[in-house]
PDB file as gemmi writes it, atoms N, CA and C in Angstrom:
CRYST1    1.000    1.000    1.000  90.00  90.00  90.00 P 1                      
ATOM      1  N   UNK A   1     218.002 131.815 183.448  1.00  0.00           N  
ATOM      2  CA  UNK A   1     219.087 131.774 184.398  1.00  0.00           C  
ATOM      3  C   UNK A   1     219.193 130.385 185.037  1.00  0.00           C  
ATOM      4  N   UNK A   2     218.044 129.827 185.361  1.00  0.00           N  
ATOM      5  CA  UNK A   2     218.073 128.509 185.973  1.00  0.00           C  
ATOM      6  C   UNK A   2     218.588 127.464 184.991  1.00  0.00           C  
ATOM      7  N   UNK A   3     218.300 127.652 183.733  1.00  0.00           N  
ATOM      8  CA  UNK A   3     218.762 126.708 182.709  1.00  0.00           C  
ATOM      9  C   UNK A   3     220.275 126.759 182.599  1.00  0.00           C  
ATOM     10  N   UNK A   4     220.843 127.952 182.680  1.00  0.00           N  
ATOM     11  CA  UNK A   4     222.300 128.100 182.598  1.00  0.00           C  
ATOM     12  C   UNK A   4     222.954 127.475 183.832  1.00  0.00           C  
ATOM     13  N   UNK A   5     222.383 127.703 185.001  1.00  0.00           N  
ATOM     14  CA  UNK A   5     222.916 127.098 186.213  1.00  0.00           C  
ATOM     15  C   UNK A   5     222.804 125.578 186.171  1.00  0.00           C  
ATOM     16  N   UNK A   6     221.719 125.062 185.616  1.00  0.00           N  
ATOM     17  CA  UNK A   6     221.550 123.612 185.483  1.00  0.00           C  
ATOM     18  C   UNK A   6     222.590 123.003 184.551  1.00  0.00           C  
ATOM     19  N   UNK A   7     222.863 123.691 183.438  1.00  0.00           N  
ATOM     20  CA  UNK A   7     223.898 123.210 182.492  1.00  0.00           C  
ATOM     21  C   UNK A   7     225.265 123.295 183.146  1.00  0.00           C  
ATOM     22  N   UNK A   8     225.543 124.379 183.861  1.00  0.00           N  
ATOM     23  CA  UNK A   8     226.834 124.542 184.545  1.00  0.00           C  
ATOM     24  C   UNK A   8     227.029 123.475 185.612  1.00  0.00           C  
ATOM     25  N   UNK A   9     225.981 123.225 186.386  1.00  0.00           N  
ATOM     26  CA  UNK A   9     226.062 122.200 187.424  1.00  0.00           C  
ATOM     27  C   UNK A   9     226.236 120.806 186.810  1.00  0.00           C  
ATOM     28  N   UNK A  10     225.528 120.524 185.752  1.00  0.00           N  
ATOM     29  CA  UNK A  10     225.655 119.235 185.073  1.00  0.00           C  
ATOM     30  C   UNK A  10     227.059 119.074 184.500  1.00  0.00           C  
ATOM     31  N   UNK A  11     227.608 120.146 183.945  1.00  0.00           N  
ATOM     32  CA  UNK A  11     228.972 120.104 183.404  1.00  0.00           C  
ATOM     33  C   UNK A  11     229.994 119.873 184.507  1.00  0.00           C  
ATOM     34  N   UNK A  12     229.820 120.527 185.647  1.00  0.00           N  
ATOM     35  CA  UNK A  12     230.745 120.330 186.781  1.00  0.00           C  
ATOM     36  C   UNK A  12     230.679 118.894 187.288  1.00  0.00           C  
ATOM     37  N   UNK A  13     229.481 118.368 187.386  1.00  0.00           N  
ATOM     38  CA  UNK A  13     229.330 116.979 187.828  1.00  0.00           C  
ATOM     39  C   UNK A  13     230.010 116.038 186.836  1.00  0.00           C  
ATOM     40  N   UNK A  14     229.837 116.311 185.545  1.00  0.00           N  
ATOM     41  CA  UNK A  14     230.459 115.468 184.519  1.00  0.00           C  
ATOM     42  C   UNK A  14     231.987 115.559 184.598  1.00  0.00           C  
ATOM     43  N   UNK A  15     232.518 116.748 184.783  1.00  0.00           N  
ATOM     44  CA  UNK A  15     233.982 116.921 184.886  1.00  0.00           C  
ATOM     45  C   UNK A  15     234.514 116.192 186.110  1.00  0.00           C  
ATOM     46  N   UNK A  16     233.843 116.342 187.251  1.00  0.00           N  
ATOM     47  CA  UNK A  16     234.301 115.638 188.454  1.00  0.00           C  
ATOM     48  C   UNK A  16     234.165 114.120 188.299  1.00  0.00           C  
ATOM     49  N   UNK A  17     233.171 113.677 187.559  1.00  0.00           N  
ATOM     50  CA  UNK A  17     233.025 112.249 187.276  1.00  0.00           C  
ATOM     51  C   UNK A  17     234.185 111.728 186.444  1.00  0.00           C  
ATOM     52  N   UNK A  18     234.595 112.516 185.449  1.00  0.00           N  
ATOM     53  CA  UNK A  18     235.743 112.123 184.619  1.00  0.00           C  
ATOM     54  C   UNK A  18     237.018 112.105 185.460  1.00  0.00           C  
ATOM     55  N   UNK A  19     237.214 113.128 186.277  1.00  0.00           N  
ATOM     56  CA  UNK A  19     238.415 113.192 187.126  1.00  0.00           C  
ATOM     57  C   UNK A  19     238.417 112.039 188.114  1.00  0.00           C  
ATOM     58  N   UNK A  20     237.267 111.745 188.716  1.00  0.00           N  
ATOM     59  CA  UNK A  20     237.174 110.628 189.655  1.00  0.00           C  
ATOM     60  C   UNK A  20     237.450 109.305 188.945  1.00  0.00           C  
ATOM     61  N   UNK A  21     236.912 109.137 187.754  1.00  0.00           N  
ATOM     62  CA  UNK A  21     237.171 107.913 186.989  1.00  0.00           C  
ATOM     63  C   UNK A  21     238.635 107.786 186.619  1.00  0.00           C  
ATOM     64  N   UNK A  22     239.255 108.915 186.280  1.00  0.00           N  
ATOM     65  CA  UNK A  22     240.674 108.884 185.913  1.00  0.00           C  
ATOM     66  C   UNK A  22     241.533 108.529 187.120  1.00  0.00           C  
ATOM     67  N   UNK A  23     241.275 109.189 188.253  1.00  0.00           N  
ATOM     68  CA  UNK A  23     242.041 108.880 189.459  1.00  0.00           C  
ATOM     69  C   UNK A  23     241.702 107.507 190.003  1.00  0.00           C  
ATOM     70  N   UNK A  24     240.465 107.104 189.879  1.00  0.00           N  
ATOM     71  CA  UNK A  24     240.029 105.838 190.460  1.00  0.00           C  
ATOM     72  C   UNK A  24     240.463 104.623 189.673  1.00  0.00           C  
ATOM     73  N   UNK A  25     240.389 104.676 188.340  1.00  0.00           N  
ATOM     74  CA  UNK A  25     240.662 103.482 187.551  1.00  0.00           C  
ATOM     75  C   UNK A  25     241.857 103.646 186.614  1.00  0.00           C  
ATOM     76  N   UNK A  26     241.981 104.773 185.957  1.00  0.00           N  
ATOM     77  CA  UNK A  26     243.019 104.940 184.935  1.00  0.00           C  
ATOM     78  C   UNK A  26     244.424 104.922 185.536  1.00  0.00           C  
ATOM     79  N   UNK A  27     244.597 105.539 186.688  1.00  0.00           N  
ATOM     80  CA  UNK A  27     245.919 105.509 187.315  1.00  0.00           C  
ATOM     81  C   UNK A  27     246.261 104.087 187.736  1.00  0.00           C  
ATOM     82  N   UNK A  28     245.291 103.357 188.254  1.00  0.00           N  
ATOM     83  CA  UNK A  28     245.529 101.964 188.626  1.00  0.00           C  
ATOM     84  C   UNK A  28     245.895 101.140 187.392  1.00  0.00           C  
ATOM     85  N   UNK A  29     245.172 101.332 186.303  1.00  0.00           N  
ATOM     86  CA  UNK A  29     245.478 100.602 185.069  1.00  0.00           C  
ATOM     87  C   UNK A  29     246.878 100.943 184.564  1.00  0.00           C  
ATOM     88  N   UNK A  30     247.237 102.238 184.620  1.00  0.00           N  
ATOM     89  CA  UNK A  30     248.566 102.637 184.179  1.00  0.00           C  
ATOM     90  C   UNK A  30     249.647 102.054 185.081  1.00  0.00           C  
ATOM     91  N   UNK A  31     249.443 102.092 186.377  1.00  0.00           N  
ATOM     92  CA  UNK A  31     250.444 101.555 187.307  1.00  0.00           C  
ATOM     93  C   UNK A  31     250.606 100.044 187.104  1.00  0.00           C  
ATOM     94  N   UNK A  32     249.497  99.345 186.880  1.00  0.00           N  
ATOM     95  CA  UNK A  32     249.563  97.904 186.624  1.00  0.00           C  
ATOM     96  C   UNK A  32     250.322  97.618 185.344  1.00  0.00           C  
ATOM     97  N   UNK A  33     250.031  98.379 184.302  1.00  0.00           N  
ATOM     98  CA  UNK A  33     250.714  98.203 183.021  1.00  0.00           C  
ATOM     99  C   UNK A  33     252.202  98.507 183.158  1.00  0.00           C  
ATOM    100  N   UNK A  34     252.549  99.604 183.835  1.00  0.00           N  
ATOM    101  CA  UNK A  34     253.940  99.991 183.983  1.00  0.00           C  
ATOM    102  C   UNK A  34     254.708  98.943 184.792  1.00  0.00           C  
ATOM    103  N   UNK A  35     254.123  98.432 185.851  1.00  0.00           N  
ATOM    104  CA  UNK A  35     254.795  97.410 186.649  1.00  0.00           C  
ATOM    105  C   UNK A  35     254.982  96.128 185.855  1.00  0.00           C  
ATOM    106  N   UNK A  36     253.986  95.758 185.048  1.00  0.00           N  
ATOM    107  CA  UNK A  36     254.111  94.563 184.201  1.00  0.00           C  
ATOM    108  C   UNK A  36     255.226  94.744 183.180  1.00  0.00           C  
ATOM    109  N   UNK A  37     255.346  95.937 182.612  1.00  0.00           N  
ATOM    110  CA  UNK A  37     256.424  96.202 181.659  1.00  0.00           C  
ATOM    111  C   UNK A  37     257.785  96.130 182.342  1.00  0.00           C  
ATOM    112  N   UNK A  38     257.876  96.646 183.557  1.00  0.00           N  
ATOM    113  CA  UNK A  38     259.125  96.610 184.304  1.00  0.00           C  
ATOM    114  C   UNK A  38     259.527  95.177 184.640  1.00  0.00           C  
ATOM    115  N   UNK A  39     258.596  94.372 185.091  1.00  0.00           N  
ATOM    116  CA  UNK A  39     258.882  92.968 185.401  1.00  0.00           C  
ATOM    117  C   UNK A  39     259.305  92.229 184.135  1.00  0.00           C  
ATOM    118  N   UNK A  40     258.615  92.469 183.031  1.00  0.00           N  
ATOM    119  CA  UNK A  40     258.964  91.819 181.765  1.00  0.00           C  
ATOM    120  C   UNK A  40     260.378  92.196 181.334  1.00  0.00           C  
ATOM    121  N   UNK A  41     260.731  93.461 181.480  1.00  0.00           N  
ATOM    122  CA  UNK A  41     262.077  93.907 181.116  1.00  0.00           C  
ATOM    123  C   UNK A  41     263.133  93.206 181.970  1.00  0.00           C  
ATOM    124  N   UNK A  42     262.912  93.126 183.273  1.00  0.00           N  
ATOM    125  CA  UNK A  42     263.897  92.494 184.150  1.00  0.00           C  
ATOM    126  C   UNK A  42     264.006  91.000 183.895  1.00  0.00           C  
ATOM    127  N   UNK A  43     262.912  90.337 183.595  1.00  0.00           N  
ATOM    128  CA  UNK A  43     262.954  88.900 183.290  1.00  0.00           C  
ATOM    129  C   UNK A  43     263.732  88.666 182.004  1.00  0.00           C  
ATOM    130  N   UNK A  44     263.458  89.451 180.964  1.00  0.00           N  
ATOM    131  CA  UNK A  44     264.181  89.294 179.708  1.00  0.00           C  
ATOM    132  C   UNK A  44     265.665  89.624 179.871  1.00  0.00           C  
ATOM    133  N   UNK A  45     265.975  90.651 180.649  1.00  0.00           N  
ATOM    134  CA  UNK A  45     267.381  90.989 180.894  1.00  0.00           C  
ATOM    135  C   UNK A  45     268.085  89.871 181.652  1.00  0.00           C  
ATOM    136  N   UNK A  46     267.395  89.268 182.601  1.00  0.00           N  
ATOM    137  CA  UNK A  46     267.971  88.162 183.355  1.00  0.00           C  
ATOM    138  C   UNK A  46     268.235  86.960 182.460  1.00  0.00           C  
ATOM    139  N   UNK A  47     267.302  86.649 181.565  1.00  0.00           N  
ATOM    140  CA  UNK A  47     267.496  85.519 180.657  1.00  0.00           C  
ATOM    141  C   UNK A  47     268.647  85.788 179.696  1.00  0.00           C  
ATOM    142  N   UNK A  48     268.731  86.999 179.176  1.00  0.00           N  
ATOM    143  CA  UNK A  48     269.845  87.345 178.283  1.00  0.00           C  
ATOM    144  C   UNK A  48     271.173  87.266 179.023  1.00  0.00           C  
ATOM    145  N   UNK A  49     271.192  87.690 180.275  1.00  0.00           N  
ATOM    146  CA  UNK A  49     272.408  87.603 181.077  1.00  0.00           C  
ATOM    147  C   UNK A  49     272.810  86.147 181.284  1.00  0.00           C  
ATOM    148  N   UNK A  50     271.830  85.288 181.560  1.00  0.00           N  
ATOM    149  CA  UNK A  50     272.113  83.858 181.730  1.00  0.00           C  
ATOM    150  C   UNK A  50     272.659  83.236 180.454  1.00  0.00           C  
ATOM    151  N   UNK A  51     272.138  83.647 179.310  1.00  0.00           N  
ATOM    152  CA  UNK A  51     272.617  83.113 178.039  1.00  0.00           C  
ATOM    153  C   UNK A  51     274.076  83.461 177.781  1.00  0.00           C  
ATOM    154  N   UNK A  52     274.546  84.536 178.359  1.00  0.00           N  
ATOM    155  CA  UNK A  52     275.951  84.915 178.208  1.00  0.00           C  
ATOM    156  C   UNK A  52     276.812  84.254 179.277  1.00  0.00           C  
ATOM    157  N   UNK A  53     276.311  84.182 180.493  1.00  0.00           N  
ATOM    158  CA  UNK A  53     277.120  83.745 181.623  1.00  0.00           C  
ATOM    159  C   UNK A  53     277.294  82.228 181.688  1.00  0.00           C  
ATOM    160  N   UNK A  54     276.273  81.463 181.371  1.00  0.00           N  
ATOM    161  CA  UNK A  54     276.354  80.012 181.536  1.00  0.00           C  
ATOM    162  C   UNK A  54     277.424  79.384 180.646  1.00  0.00           C  
ATOM    163  N   UNK A  55     277.532  79.732 179.345  1.00  0.00           N  
ATOM    164  CA  UNK A  55     278.651  79.146 178.571  1.00  0.00           C  
ATOM    165  C   UNK A  55     280.018  79.537 179.124  1.00  0.00           C  
ATOM    166  N   UNK A  56     280.123  80.774 179.609  1.00  0.00           N  
ATOM    167  CA  UNK A  56     281.382  81.203 180.217  1.00  0.00           C  
ATOM    168  C   UNK A  56     281.707  80.362 181.451  1.00  0.00           C  
ATOM    169  N   UNK A  57     280.721  80.174 182.313  1.00  0.00           N  
ATOM    170  CA  UNK A  57     280.943  79.387 183.534  1.00  0.00           C  
ATOM    171  C   UNK A  57     281.232  77.931 183.191  1.00  0.00           C  
ATOM    172  N   UNK A  58     280.617  77.423 182.148  1.00  0.00           N  
ATOM    173  CA  UNK A  58     280.867  76.039 181.735  1.00  0.00           C  
ATOM    174  C   UNK A  58     282.307  75.877 181.267  1.00  0.00           C  
ATOM    175  N   UNK A  59     282.809  76.849 180.500  1.00  0.00           N  
ATOM    176  CA  UNK A  59     284.207  76.792 180.052  1.00  0.00           C  
ATOM    177  C   UNK A  59     285.164  76.879 181.236  1.00  0.00           C  
ATOM    178  N   UNK A  60     284.877  77.765 182.168  1.00  0.00           N  
ATOM    179  CA  UNK A  60     285.737  77.892 183.354  1.00  0.00           C  
ATOM    180  C   UNK A  60     285.680  76.615 184.186  1.00  0.00           C  
ATOM    181  N   UNK A  61     284.492  76.022 184.327  1.00  0.00           N  
ATOM    182  CA  UNK A  61     284.353  74.767 185.073  1.00  0.00           C  
ATOM    183  C   UNK A  61     285.146  73.635 184.438  1.00  0.00           C  
ATOM    184  N   UNK A  62     285.100  73.543 183.103  1.00  0.00           N  
ATOM    185  CA  UNK A  62     285.894  72.508 182.417  1.00  0.00           C  
ATOM    186  C   UNK A  62     287.381  72.738 182.634  1.00  0.00           C  
ATOM    187  N   UNK A  63     287.798  73.992 182.627  1.00  0.00           N  
ATOM    188  CA  UNK A  63     289.213  74.302 182.858  1.00  0.00           C  
ATOM    189  C   UNK A  63     289.619  73.920 184.275  1.00  0.00           C  
ATOM    190  N   UNK A  64     288.766  74.196 185.239  1.00  0.00           N  
ATOM    191  CA  UNK A  64     289.067  73.817 186.630  1.00  0.00           C  
ATOM    192  C   UNK A  64     289.198  72.307 186.748  1.00  0.00           C  
ATOM    193  N   UNK A  65     288.279  71.566 186.120  1.00  0.00           N  
ATOM    194  CA  UNK A  65     288.356  70.104 186.167  1.00  0.00           C  
ATOM    195  C   UNK A  65     289.625  69.595 185.485  1.00  0.00           C  
ATOM    196  N   UNK A  66     290.018  70.237 184.396  1.00  0.00           N  
ATOM    197  CA  UNK A  66     291.239  69.824 183.708  1.00  0.00           C  
ATOM    198  C   UNK A  66     292.472  70.139 184.557  1.00  0.00           C  
ATOM    199  N   UNK A  67     292.476  71.286 185.214  1.00  0.00           N  
ATOM    200  CA  UNK A  67     293.616  71.658 186.062  1.00  0.00           C  
ATOM    201  C   UNK A  67     293.738  70.751 187.281  1.00  0.00           C  
ATOM    202  N   UNK A  68     292.627  70.303 187.817  1.00  0.00           N  
ATOM    203  CA  UNK A  68     292.660  69.410 188.978  1.00  0.00           C  
ATOM    204  C   UNK A  68     292.842  67.943 188.590  1.00  0.00           C  
ATOM    205  N   UNK A  69     292.867  67.652 187.300  1.00  0.00           N  
ATOM    206  CA  UNK A  69     293.028  66.302 186.751  1.00  0.00           C  
ATOM    207  C   UNK A  69     291.979  65.348 187.324  1.00  0.00           C  
ATOM    208  N   UNK A  70     290.757  65.798 187.317  1.00  0.00           N  
ATOM    209  CA  UNK A  70     289.655  64.980 187.793  1.00  0.00           C  
ATOM    210  C   UNK A  70     289.447  63.799 186.851  1.00  0.00           C  
ATOM    211  N   UNK A  71     289.672  64.022 185.564  1.00  0.00           N  
ATOM    212  CA  UNK A  71     289.489  62.947 184.592  1.00  0.00           C  
ATOM    213  C   UNK A  71     290.462  61.797 184.863  1.00  0.00           C  
ATOM    214  N   UNK A  72     291.685  62.114 185.211  1.00  0.00           N  
ATOM    215  CA  UNK A  72     292.658  61.067 185.550  1.00  0.00           C  
ATOM    216  C   UNK A  72     292.266  60.319 186.813  1.00  0.00           C  
ATOM    217  N   UNK A  73     291.761  61.044 187.801  1.00  0.00           N  
ATOM    218  CA  UNK A  73     291.330  60.408 189.042  1.00  0.00           C  
ATOM    219  C   UNK A  73     290.154  59.466 188.796  1.00  0.00           C  
ATOM    220  N   UNK A  74     289.181  59.917 188.011  1.00  0.00           N  
ATOM    221  CA  UNK A  74     288.016  59.088 187.703  1.00  0.00           C  
ATOM    222  C   UNK A  74     288.448  57.882 186.871  1.00  0.00           C  
ATOM    223  N   UNK A  75     289.378  58.102 185.944  1.00  0.00           N  
ATOM    224  CA  UNK A  75     289.865  56.999 185.108  1.00  0.00           C  
ATOM    225  C   UNK A  75     290.584  55.945 185.943  1.00  0.00           C  
ATOM    226  N   UNK A  76     291.404  56.384 186.879  1.00  0.00           N  
ATOM    227  CA  UNK A  76     292.105  55.412 187.729  1.00  0.00           C  
ATOM    228  C   UNK A  76     291.118  54.670 188.644  1.00  0.00           C  
ATOM    229  N   UNK A  77     290.120  55.375 189.138  1.00  0.00           N  
ATOM    230  CA  UNK A  77     289.108  54.711 189.965  1.00  0.00           C  
ATOM    231  C   UNK A  77     288.291  53.738 189.123  1.00  0.00           C  
ATOM    232  N   UNK A  78     288.017  54.089 187.889  1.00  0.00           N  
ATOM    233  CA  UNK A  78     287.267  53.215 186.990  1.00  0.00           C  
ATOM    234  C   UNK A  78     288.058  51.956 186.661  1.00  0.00           C  
ATOM    235  N   UNK A  79     289.360  52.110 186.470  1.00  0.00           N  
ATOM    236  CA  UNK A  79     290.208  50.959 186.146  1.00  0.00           C  
ATOM    237  C   UNK A  79     290.377  50.016 187.331  1.00  0.00           C  
ATOM    238  N   UNK A  80     290.143  50.506 188.537  1.00  0.00           N  
ATOM    239  CA  UNK A  80     290.282  49.644 189.706  1.00  0.00           C  
ATOM    240  C   UNK A  80     289.037  48.786 189.948  1.00  0.00           C  
ATOM    241  N   UNK A  81     287.958  49.050 189.209  1.00  0.00           N  
ATOM    242  CA  UNK A  81     286.744  48.241 189.351  1.00  0.00           C  
ATOM    243  C   UNK A  81     286.951  46.862 188.718  1.00  0.00           C  
ATOM    244  N   UNK A  82     286.284  45.840 189.243  1.00  0.00           N  
ATOM    245  CA  UNK A  82     286.328  44.527 188.587  1.00  0.00           C  
ATOM    246  C   UNK A  82     285.726  44.614 187.172  1.00  0.00           C  
ATOM    247  N   UNK A  83     286.150  43.730 186.298  1.00  0.00           N  
ATOM    248  CA  UNK A  83     285.759  43.778 184.896  1.00  0.00           C  
ATOM    249  C   UNK A  83     284.266  43.683 184.660  1.00  0.00           C  
ATOM    250  N   UNK A  84     283.585  42.778 185.369  1.00  0.00           N  
ATOM    251  CA  UNK A  84     282.149  42.627 185.143  1.00  0.00           C  
ATOM    252  C   UNK A  84     281.366  43.852 185.628  1.00  0.00           C  
ATOM    253  N   UNK A  85     281.794  44.457 186.743  1.00  0.00           N  
ATOM    254  CA  UNK A  85     281.136  45.669 187.250  1.00  0.00           C  
ATOM    255  C   UNK A  85     281.359  46.822 186.277  1.00  0.00           C  
ATOM    256  N   UNK A  86     282.582  46.956 185.785  1.00  0.00           N  
ATOM    257  CA  UNK A  86     282.884  48.018 184.818  1.00  0.00           C  
ATOM    258  C   UNK A  86     282.094  47.820 183.534  1.00  0.00           C  
ATOM    259  N   UNK A  87     281.899  46.584 183.116  1.00  0.00           N  
ATOM    260  CA  UNK A  87     281.142  46.297 181.898  1.00  0.00           C  
ATOM    261  C   UNK A  87     279.671  46.694 182.054  1.00  0.00           C  
ATOM    262  N   UNK A  88     279.063  46.323 183.171  1.00  0.00           N  
ATOM    263  CA  UNK A  88     277.653  46.670 183.413  1.00  0.00           C  
ATOM    264  C   UNK A  88     277.500  48.187 183.551  1.00  0.00           C  
ATOM    265  N   UNK A  89     278.414  48.820 184.286  1.00  0.00           N  
ATOM    266  CA  UNK A  89     278.343  50.276 184.460  1.00  0.00           C  
ATOM    267  C   UNK A  89     278.540  50.980 183.124  1.00  0.00           C  
ATOM    268  N   UNK A  90     279.433  50.455 182.280  1.00  0.00           N  
ATOM    269  CA  UNK A  90     279.629  51.028 180.952  1.00  0.00           C  
ATOM    270  C   UNK A  90     278.391  50.870 180.082  1.00  0.00           C  
ATOM    271  N   UNK A  91     277.702  49.740 180.213  1.00  0.00           N  
ATOM    272  CA  UNK A  91     276.475  49.513 179.453  1.00  0.00           C  
ATOM    273  C   UNK A  91     275.406  50.549 179.803  1.00  0.00           C  
ATOM    274  N   UNK A  92     275.304  50.914 181.073  1.00  0.00           N  
ATOM    275  CA  UNK A  92     274.315  51.890 181.514  1.00  0.00           C  
ATOM    276  C   UNK A  92     274.793  53.336 181.369  1.00  0.00           C  
ATOM    277  N   UNK A  93     276.002  53.550 180.873  1.00  0.00           N  
ATOM    278  CA  UNK A  93     276.499  54.903 180.620  1.00  0.00           C  
ATOM    279  C   UNK A  93     276.938  55.645 181.862  1.00  0.00           C  
ATOM    280  N   UNK A  94     277.361  54.921 182.871  1.00  0.00           N  
ATOM    281  CA  UNK A  94     277.791  55.552 184.125  1.00  0.00           C  
ATOM    282  C   UNK A  94     278.999  56.479 183.920  1.00  0.00           C  
ATOM    283  N   UNK A  95     279.992  56.133 183.081  1.00  0.00           N  
ATOM    284  CA  UNK A  95     281.116  57.064 182.902  1.00  0.00           C  
ATOM    285  C   UNK A  95     280.673  58.421 182.333  1.00  0.00           C  
ATOM    286  N   UNK A  96     279.753  58.405 181.385  1.00  0.00           N  
ATOM    287  CA  UNK A  96     279.258  59.673 180.829  1.00  0.00           C  
ATOM    288  C   UNK A  96     278.479  60.454 181.884  1.00  0.00           C  
ATOM    289  N   UNK A  97     277.721  59.734 182.699  1.00  0.00           N  
ATOM    290  CA  UNK A  97     276.968  60.399 183.778  1.00  0.00           C  
ATOM    291  C   UNK A  97     277.904  61.069 184.772  1.00  0.00           C  
ATOM    292  N   UNK A  98     278.966  60.385 185.116  1.00  0.00           N  
ATOM    293  CA  UNK A  98     279.942  60.962 186.056  1.00  0.00           C  
ATOM    294  C   UNK A  98     280.565  62.210 185.454  1.00  0.00           C  
ATOM    295  N   UNK A  99     280.889  62.154 184.167  1.00  0.00           N  
ATOM    296  CA  UNK A  99     281.470  63.313 183.492  1.00  0.00           C  
ATOM    297  C   UNK A  99     280.500  64.489 183.490  1.00  0.00           C  
ATOM    298  N   UNK A 100     279.239  64.237 183.166  1.00  0.00           N  
ATOM    299  CA  UNK A 100     278.237  65.307 183.134  1.00  0.00           C  
ATOM    300  C   UNK A 100     278.028  65.897 184.528  1.00  0.00           C  
ATOM    301  N   UNK A 101     277.951  65.048 185.532  1.00  0.00           N  
ATOM    302  CA  UNK A 101     277.733  65.523 186.901  1.00  0.00           C  
ATOM    303  C   UNK A 101     278.922  66.348 187.390  1.00  0.00           C  
ATOM    304  N   UNK A 102     280.123  65.899 187.103  1.00  0.00           N  
ATOM    305  CA  UNK A 102     281.303  66.651 187.543  1.00  0.00           C  
ATOM    306  C   UNK A 102     281.376  68.012 186.855  1.00  0.00           C  
ATOM    307  N   UNK A 103     281.079  68.057 185.558  1.00  0.00           N  
ATOM    308  CA  UNK A 103     281.086  69.335 184.850  1.00  0.00           C  
ATOM    309  C   UNK A 103     279.986  70.256 185.380  1.00  0.00           C  
ATOM    310  N   UNK A 104     278.817  69.712 185.686  1.00  0.00           N  
ATOM    311  CA  UNK A 104     277.720  70.528 186.232  1.00  0.00           C  
ATOM    312  C   UNK A 104     278.080  71.083 187.607  1.00  0.00           C  
ATOM    313  N   UNK A 105     278.713  70.258 188.427  1.00  0.00           N  
ATOM    314  CA  UNK A 105     279.121  70.748 189.755  1.00  0.00           C  
ATOM    315  C   UNK A 105     280.164  71.851 189.644  1.00  0.00           C  
ATOM    316  N   UNK A 106     281.106  71.694 188.728  1.00  0.00           N  
ATOM    317  CA  UNK A 106     282.124  72.739 188.541  1.00  0.00           C  
ATOM    318  C   UNK A 106     281.480  74.013 188.000  1.00  0.00           C  
ATOM    319  N   UNK A 107     280.528  73.876 187.088  1.00  0.00           N  
ATOM    320  CA  UNK A 107     279.831  75.051 186.544  1.00  0.00           C  
ATOM    321  C   UNK A 107     279.034  75.757 187.636  1.00  0.00           C  
ATOM    322  N   UNK A 108     278.353  74.997 188.464  1.00  0.00           N  
ATOM    323  CA  UNK A 108     277.602  75.597 189.572  1.00  0.00           C  
ATOM    324  C   UNK A 108     278.539  76.300 190.548  1.00  0.00           C  
ATOM    325  N   UNK A 109     279.706  75.706 190.780  1.00  0.00           N  
ATOM    326  CA  UNK A 109     280.693  76.330 191.667  1.00  0.00           C  
ATOM    327  C   UNK A 109     281.134  77.676 191.110  1.00  0.00           C  
ATOM    328  N   UNK A 110     281.387  77.741 189.799  1.00  0.00           N  
ATOM    329  CA  UNK A 110     281.813  78.995 189.182  1.00  0.00           C  
ATOM    330  C   UNK A 110     280.678  80.015 189.197  1.00  0.00           C  
ATOM    331  N   UNK A 111     279.445  79.572 188.959  1.00  0.00           N  
ATOM    332  CA  UNK A 111     278.304  80.496 188.940  1.00  0.00           C  
ATOM    333  C   UNK A 111     278.075  81.155 190.295  1.00  0.00           C  
ATOM    334  N   UNK A 112     278.502  80.516 191.365  1.00  0.00           N  
ATOM    335  CA  UNK A 112     278.322  81.108 192.693  1.00  0.00           C  
ATOM    336  C   UNK A 112     279.181  82.350 192.882  1.00  0.00           C  
ATOM    337  N   UNK A 113     280.245  82.494 192.065  1.00  0.00           N  
ATOM    338  CA  UNK A 113     281.127  83.654 192.196  1.00  0.00           C  
ATOM    339  C   UNK A 113     280.709  84.806 191.308  1.00  0.00           C  
ATOM    340  N   UNK A 114     279.715  84.609 190.462  1.00  0.00           N  
ATOM    341  CA  UNK A 114     279.244  85.679 189.587  1.00  0.00           C  
ATOM    342  C   UNK A 114     278.098  86.385 190.301  1.00  0.00           C  
ATOM    343  N   UNK A 115     278.178  87.715 190.436  1.00  0.00           N  
ATOM    344  CA  UNK A 115     277.130  88.444 191.153  1.00  0.00           C  
ATOM    345  C   UNK A 115     275.765  88.265 190.498  1.00  0.00           C  
ATOM    346  N   UNK A 116     274.752  88.067 191.303  1.00  0.00           N  
ATOM    347  CA  UNK A 116     273.393  87.927 190.826  1.00  0.00           C  
ATOM    348  C   UNK A 116     273.035  86.515 190.413  1.00  0.00           C  
ATOM    349  N   UNK A 117     273.902  85.540 190.640  1.00  0.00           N  
ATOM    350  CA  UNK A 117     273.650  84.172 190.202  1.00  0.00           C  
ATOM    351  C   UNK A 117     273.399  83.231 191.351  1.00  0.00           C  
ATOM    352  N   UNK A 118     273.046  83.716 192.504  1.00  0.00           N  
ATOM    353  CA  UNK A 118     272.802  82.843 193.648  1.00  0.00           C  
ATOM    354  C   UNK A 118     271.382  82.469 193.738  1.00  0.00           C  
TER     355      UNK A 118                                                      
END                                                                             
């Protein structure tokens, strides 16, 4: 009888040890894994969303710049520079830099109107 009670008690202790280990560590491991999967999903979804939205915003930004005739304004301002200054600035690629900066500013302006892009 004592042997049966000893086996029963040992089995109960072992079962409670397994349950304690499961509640103590396995749930934490599962919660950590699940949260990591959720964060990974949201990061990948955000990157995929950016890959779709940025070309769209760039096209809209170029259209806004074309409608406002920014290129004509920059061209007239460029033509008003003295020849030697325009030559040095052209050598360093300042006109291309101005074009890139203006397009980037217009794209950023458009991105501010798209939800989730702030």
